[in-house]
N, C-alpha and C positions, 0 to 999 in steps of 0.2 A: 695205586699200589701202596701198601703201607711199608714203611721202612723203619727198622729198629734204631733206637737211640743207643749210642755207645755206652751210656750210663742211664739206667732208668730214672725217671722223676719220682721221688718219694715224698709224700706229705701226709699229714693227718687232716682228714676232713673236719673242719671246725663244727659243722652242723651235726655230724653223727659220731665223731670221735674215732671213726674207723680209719685204718691205714689204707692209703691209695698208692698204687704203683702203676705208672704209665710207662710201658716198655717200647712203644712205637707210635708213629703218627696216627695210626688207626685208633688205638686206644685213647690217645689224646683228643682226637676229634669227637669220639663217642662221649668222653667225659665232658668236653666243652659244650656239646649240644644237648646233653640229657641230664647232667648232674651238676653243672655250674650254677650256683645260686647266689653269687656275689656280684659285685660291680661289673657291669658289662661296658666298660669304658674302652678307650683306645687299645690298652694292653690286651684285653680279651679278643677284640676283633683282629688285632695284629697276629695273635697266636693262632686263631682259627684260620686266617689267611695263609700264614706260614705253613701250617700243617697241610692245607689243601695244595699249596704249591709243591710240597714234597710228594704228596700222593699223585700229583699230575706229572711228576718227574722234572720239575723246573727248579728245584732247590735242594739243598743238603739237609738231611734230618737234624743235624746239630743246630742249624739256624732255627728250626721249628722248636727244638728242645729249649733253646735259650729264650725264645719268645713265650713259650708256655710257662717257664719258670718265672720270667719277668711278670707275666700277667698274674700268676698266683701271688707273688710278693706284692704287687701293686694292690691286690685285693686283701692284703694283710694275712696271707697264708704262707707260713714258712715252708719252703720247698728246697730240696737238694737235688 
């Protein structure tokens, strides 16, 4: 099950210049699995796992949001 973030994650995709808004764990998982083109280090895998934990109802969506923002920043993408 996807769960909404209290505040959407907003950033500019550095590859396309397009604005990206992730509103819930489902949109974050789709972005991570299909559109992520940067460093797939620990932050990336932590974010993917955190989103899946929320979707399986084992964690809070705000923890997943924080993990995705951290992964983006780790990859050099400014996110709010």
